[in-house]
KEDREN-922181 format. One record per residue (C-alpha): y, x, z; residue number from 1. Coordinates in Angstrom, 2 decimals. Layout:
SITE         y         x         z   seq
SITE         Y         X         Z   NUM
...
//
This chain:
SITE         y         x         z   seq
SITE    108.32     81.35     81.66     1
SITE    107.80     80.49     85.32     2
SITE    110.53     80.55     87.95     3
SITE    109.11     82.03     91.14     4
SITE    110.26     83.48     94.43     5
SITE    113.89     84.41     94.83     6
SITE    114.77     83.34     91.30     7
SITE    113.09     85.87     89.02     8
SITE    111.70     84.48     85.77     9
SITE    108.09     85.50     85.26    10
SITE    106.34     85.58     81.84    11
SITE    103.58     83.00     81.45    12
SITE    101.34     85.33     79.43    13
SITE    101.25     88.35     81.77    14
SITE     97.50     88.91     82.35    15
SITE     96.39     88.42     85.94    16
SITE     93.27     87.66     87.96    17
SITE     92.80     85.78     91.26    18
SITE     90.72     87.20     94.12    19
SITE     89.65     85.64     97.42    20
SITE     87.34     86.25    100.38    21
SITE     87.74     82.70    101.68    22
SITE     90.37     83.86    104.18    23
SITE     92.96     85.53    101.95    24
SITE     93.90     84.38     98.46    25
SITE     95.73     86.74     96.12    26
SITE     96.41     87.45     92.46    27
SITE     96.70     90.81     90.73    28
SITE     98.49     91.54     87.49    29
SITE     96.45     93.65     85.07    30
SITE     97.81     96.70     83.23    31
SITE     98.77     95.90     79.64    32
SITE    101.11     97.96     77.46    33
SITE    102.30     94.88     75.53    34
SITE    102.13     91.94     77.97    35
SITE    101.79     93.51     81.40    36
SITE    103.93     92.11     84.21    37
SITE    104.96     95.67     85.17    38
SITE    105.64     98.23     82.44    39
SITE    108.05    100.51     84.25    40
SITE    107.46    104.24     84.69    41
SITE    107.95    104.52     88.45    42
SITE    104.99    102.77     90.09    43
SITE    101.25    102.96     89.52    44
SITE    100.30    100.09     87.20    45
SITE     97.12     99.42     89.21    46
SITE     97.47     96.77     91.87    47
SITE    100.68     94.85     91.12    48
SITE    100.44     91.62     93.10    49
SITE    101.46     88.12     92.03    50
SITE    100.96     86.47     95.42    51
SITE     99.02     86.87     98.67    52
SITE     98.38     83.94    101.05    53
SITE     96.83     83.85    104.52    54
SITE     96.55     80.81    106.84    55
SITE     99.33     78.94    105.05    56
SITE    101.66     81.95    105.04    57
SITE    102.80     83.66    101.84    58
SITE    103.25     87.43    102.06    59
SITE    103.92     88.39     98.44    60
SITE    106.20     87.00     95.75    61
SITE    109.15     88.31     93.72    62
SITE    111.87     89.74     95.97    63
SITE    114.50     90.13     93.22    64
SITE    116.77     87.77     91.26    65
SITE    116.40     89.23     87.76    66
SITE    113.22     90.37     86.03    67
SITE    112.52     92.84     83.25    68
SITE    109.04     94.37     82.86    69
SITE    110.49     97.87     82.39    70
SITE    112.81     97.77     85.41    71
SITE    111.61    100.45     87.83    72
SITE    111.19     98.12     90.83    73
SITE    110.27     94.78     89.19    74
SITE    107.01     94.73     91.14    75
SITE    105.72     93.04     94.29    76
SITE    103.55     93.62     97.33    77
SITE    101.91     96.87     98.45    78
SITE    102.56     99.00     95.36    79
SITE    102.28    102.77     95.07    80
SITE    104.20    105.62     93.48    81
SITE    103.13    109.23     92.94    82
SITE    105.73    111.98     92.70    83
SITE    105.82    113.48     89.17    84
SITE    103.68    116.38     87.99    85
SITE    105.19    119.10     85.82    86
SITE    108.68    117.64     85.59    87
SITE    110.61    120.68     86.86    88
SITE    109.12    123.12     84.34    89
SITE    109.17    120.66     81.42    90
SITE    111.87    121.46     78.88    91
SITE    113.85    118.54     77.42    92
SITE    111.55    116.88     74.89    93
SITE    108.39    118.06     76.64    94
SITE    106.08    115.89     78.72    95
SITE    105.36    115.43     82.41    96
SITE    102.90    113.19     84.26    97
SITE    103.12    110.18     86.54    98
SITE     99.71    109.31     87.95    99
SITE     98.89    105.67     87.28   100
SITE    101.45    105.49     84.45   101
SITE    100.78    108.23     81.89   102
SITE    102.39    111.20     80.18   103
SITE    106.16    110.73     79.90   104
SITE    108.84    112.54     77.91   105
SITE    111.63    114.37     79.68   106
SITE    114.72    113.42     77.64   107
SITE    117.28    115.94     78.92   108
SITE    118.07    118.51     81.61   109
SITE    118.98    115.93     84.28   110
SITE    117.01    115.83     87.53   111
SITE    114.16    113.36     87.85   112
SITE    115.27    109.85     88.81   113
SITE    112.79    107.14     89.84   114
SITE    115.19    104.49     88.53   115
SITE    115.13    105.92     84.99   116
SITE    112.78    104.52     82.37   117
SITE    111.07    107.44     80.59   118
SITE    109.42    107.01     77.19   119
SITE    105.63    106.98     77.46   120
SITE    104.00    109.51     75.14   121
SITE    100.41    108.84     76.23   122
SITE     99.30    105.80     78.24   123
SITE     95.89    107.37     78.83   124
SITE     92.67    105.37     78.94   125
SITE     92.32    102.36     81.25   126
SITE     89.47    100.15     82.32   127
SITE     89.40     97.19     84.72   128
SITE     86.42     95.53     86.41   129
SITE     87.04     92.22     88.15   130
SITE     84.99     90.53     90.86   131
SITE     85.53     87.47     93.07   132
SITE     86.95     89.52     95.95   133
SITE     88.10     92.78     94.36   134
SITE     89.41     94.52     91.27   135
SITE     88.54     98.09     90.27   136
SITE     91.15     99.91     88.18   137
SITE     90.46    103.23     86.43   138
SITE     93.02    105.40     84.67   139
SITE     92.15    108.63     82.83   140
SITE     94.63    111.08     81.35   141
SITE     94.48    114.47     79.67   142
SITE     97.95    115.85     79.11   143
SITE     99.18    118.77     77.01   144
SITE    100.99    120.19     80.04   145
SITE     97.61    121.06     81.53   146
SITE     97.16    118.13     83.90   147
SITE     94.19    115.83     83.72   148
SITE     92.73    113.28     86.09   149
SITE     90.41    110.36     86.62   150
SITE     92.07    107.95     89.05   151
SITE     90.17    104.99     90.49   152
SITE     91.78    102.37     92.71   153
SITE     89.88     99.45     94.20   154
SITE     91.85     96.51     95.61   155
SITE     89.39     94.77     97.92   156
SITE     89.46     91.79    100.29   157
SITE     87.05     92.53    103.16   158
SITE     84.27     90.01    103.65   159
SITE     84.82     87.81    106.71   160
SITE     88.10     89.44    107.74   161
SITE     91.83     88.85    107.11   162
SITE     91.95     92.31    105.55   163
SITE     93.04     93.94    102.30   164
SITE     91.84     97.48    101.54   165
SITE     93.18     99.87     98.90   166
SITE     90.53    102.51     98.16   167
SITE     91.54    105.51     96.05   168
SITE     89.77    108.37     94.32   169
SITE     91.60    111.06     92.32   170
SITE     89.50    113.62     90.45   171
SITE     91.28    116.59     88.91   172
SITE     89.81    117.00     85.40   173
SITE     92.43    119.45     84.10   174
SITE     92.99    123.20     84.47   175
SITE     96.05    122.91     86.73   176
SITE     96.11    122.13     90.44   177
SITE     97.43    118.65     91.28   178
SITE     99.92    118.59     94.15   179
SITE    101.74    115.33     94.70   180
SITE    102.87    112.85     97.31   181
SITE    102.01    109.17     97.16   182
SITE    103.52    106.33     99.12   183
SITE    103.30    102.57     99.31   184
SITE    106.59    100.70     98.97   185
SITE    105.29     97.55    100.71   186
SITE    107.45     94.93     99.01   187
SITE    106.47     92.06    101.32   188
SITE    108.36     88.75    101.30   189
SITE    107.01     86.82    104.28   190
SITE    107.35     83.03    104.14   191
SITE    110.59     83.35    102.13   192
SITE    112.36     84.38    105.34   193
SITE    115.51     86.50    104.90   194
SITE    115.90     89.99    106.34   195
SITE    117.50     89.71    109.76   196
SITE    116.85     89.33    113.51   197
SITE    113.63     87.36    112.90   198
SITE    111.96     90.45    111.38   199
SITE    110.66     93.39    113.43   200
SITE    108.94     96.61    112.33   201
SITE    106.72     98.26    114.93   202
SITE    105.15    101.73    115.22   203
SITE    102.73    103.41    117.67   204
SITE    105.46    105.92    118.61   205
SITE    109.08    105.89    119.75   206
SITE    111.03    105.84    116.51   207
SITE    114.41    107.38    115.74   208
SITE    116.32    106.87    112.52   209
SITE    119.48    107.86    110.71   210
SITE    120.84    106.57    107.44   211
SITE    122.70    103.77    105.74   212
SITE    123.01    100.75    108.04   213
SITE    121.19    102.35    110.98   214
SITE    123.03    101.90    114.25   215
SITE    124.90     98.88    112.90   216
SITE    122.85     96.44    110.79   217
SITE    119.49     97.78    111.97   218
SITE    118.66     99.40    115.30   219
SITE    115.87    101.63    116.63   220
SITE    114.70    100.29    120.00   221
SITE    111.74    102.12    121.50   222
SITE    108.86    101.75    119.06   223
SITE    110.61     99.06    117.00   224
SITE    113.20     98.59    114.29   225
SITE    115.17     95.37    114.81   226
SITE    118.04     93.81    112.90   227
SITE    121.37     93.15    114.59   228
SITE    122.28     90.52    111.98   229
SITE    121.09     89.10    108.67   230
SITE    121.61     91.39    105.69   231
SITE    124.03     90.06    103.12   232
SITE    123.10     89.64     99.47   233
SITE    123.06     93.06     97.73   234
SITE    123.36     94.84    101.09   235
SITE    120.81     97.58    101.72   236
SITE    119.73     99.78    104.61   237
SITE    117.99    103.12    104.03   238
SITE    116.60    106.08    105.91   239
SITE    115.15    109.06    104.06   240
SITE    112.92    109.83    107.03   241
SITE    112.12    107.98    110.23   242
SITE    111.21    110.37    113.05   243
SITE    108.76    110.27    115.94   244
SITE    105.32    110.42    114.30   245
SITE    102.85    113.25    114.79   246
SITE    100.14    114.96    112.69   247
SITE     97.39    112.42    113.41   248
SITE     96.35    109.68    110.98   249
SITE     96.64    107.38    113.99   250
SITE    100.41    107.39    113.55   251
SITE    100.02    105.79    110.12   252
SITE    100.08    102.41    111.85   253
SITE    103.00    100.17    110.92   254
SITE    103.50     96.45    111.55   255
SITE    105.91     94.02    109.93   256
SITE    106.25     90.89    112.07   257
SITE    108.12     87.71    111.26   258
SITE    109.01     86.36    114.68   259
SITE    110.17     83.01    113.27   260
SITE    106.97     81.98    111.48   261
SITE    104.50     84.28    113.26   262
SITE    103.17     85.78    110.01   263
SITE    102.53     89.51    110.39   264
SITE    100.86     92.43    108.64   265
SITE     99.58     95.75    109.97   266
SITE     99.08     98.77    107.70   267
SITE     96.87    101.74    108.61   268
SITE     95.37    104.67    106.69   269
SITE     92.79    107.44    107.00   270
SITE     95.37    110.17    106.24   271
SITE     98.31    111.49    108.30   272
SITE    101.90    110.76    107.40   273
SITE    103.84    113.31    105.39   274
SITE    107.06    111.37    105.91   275
SITE    108.15    107.79    106.55   276
SITE    111.01    106.35    104.49   277
SITE    112.53    102.93    105.20   278
SITE    114.44    100.64    102.84   279
SITE    115.44     97.00    103.10   280
SITE    117.58     94.44    101.33   281
SITE    118.31     90.77    102.03   282
SITE    114.82     89.63    100.94   283
SITE    112.36     92.39    101.93   284
SITE    111.85     95.06    104.62   285
SITE    109.92     98.07    103.36   286
SITE    108.42    100.86    105.45   287
SITE    107.33    103.50    102.92   288
SITE    104.61    105.77    104.38   289
SITE    103.99    108.98    102.39   290
SITE    100.84    111.08    102.34   291
SITE    100.31    114.47    100.67   292
SITE     97.56    115.07     98.11   293
SITE     96.19    118.32     96.71   294
SITE     93.28    118.60     94.28   295
SITE     92.06    121.84     92.73   296
SITE     90.49    121.69     89.24   297
SITE     87.22    119.76     89.52   298
SITE     88.03    118.48     93.01   299
SITE     87.93    114.80     93.98   300
SITE     90.20    113.57     96.79   301
SITE     89.95    110.15     98.41   302
SITE     92.13    108.05    100.72   303
SITE     92.22    104.51    102.02   304
SITE     94.94    102.13    103.20   305
SITE     94.07     98.97    105.14   306
SITE     96.24     95.87    105.58   307
SITE     95.36     93.44    108.37   308
SITE     97.06     90.04    108.34   309
SITE     97.56     88.07    111.55   310
SITE     99.70     85.52    113.34   311
SITE    101.92     86.16    116.36   312
SITE    102.88     83.34    118.73   313
SITE    106.15     81.81    117.58   314
SITE    108.80     81.91    120.37   315
//
């Protein structure tokens, strides 16, 4: 076991692969039903990061104290979750689908909970192709509930730029329409700096927010979210929907800036925002941009998210 980050113990044998473009260095954990770093049923198994370094700054490492591979959020970096397919109509004992995970069993009549571990009935078929600067993940599933897909995700470091690109393709291979939302949780831990006044989140619009901790621990000021004080251990802030963005993909443009070390990241996409959730704890600040996907049988939909890493002058 390795002790990394905030104190989580990481298994030595979890398969992973390094990638680099000479500017950014990163590692990606590979999907594995027996030894995989992440085996939860919330997030897409493609693209779980071990670390990401740029110009002496570290942007990704474990943000939690305790680690279990089946814990829903034991995962790091820019990771993605799809809302479930077929859960509402599934009777207890029947299956539903999480894209990037597989076909899962609904155990009872309770509402869906992202924090619940659901038994995996069918992991689907996976393939991984690795290159020096990118990894291509493919996941295929045909489910008895009528959903089927071929999902391809490429995690790529752009040549000659401080840039990470997540390229996605989702082809509907089943008889039922796929309608889902997907978001990136953006579990960044920048230079081990705690959540507090040294961290700012910026948008291209004037932002308003309501929710736990807003107006006290965290404040909306113009186009920024700023912290009034450091968050205490186990303290969280949460908004189910930041407001102020419009229908253009240009509003999917979010920056996390560490004003103490200068390390910063900007995230943009080629799709408009459906909604914009925000969550933070003492170790990570997470804007969660959602987009909406719809694919008719036989249809292929694509989308792309770009992360640009940069340095701000340190005050």
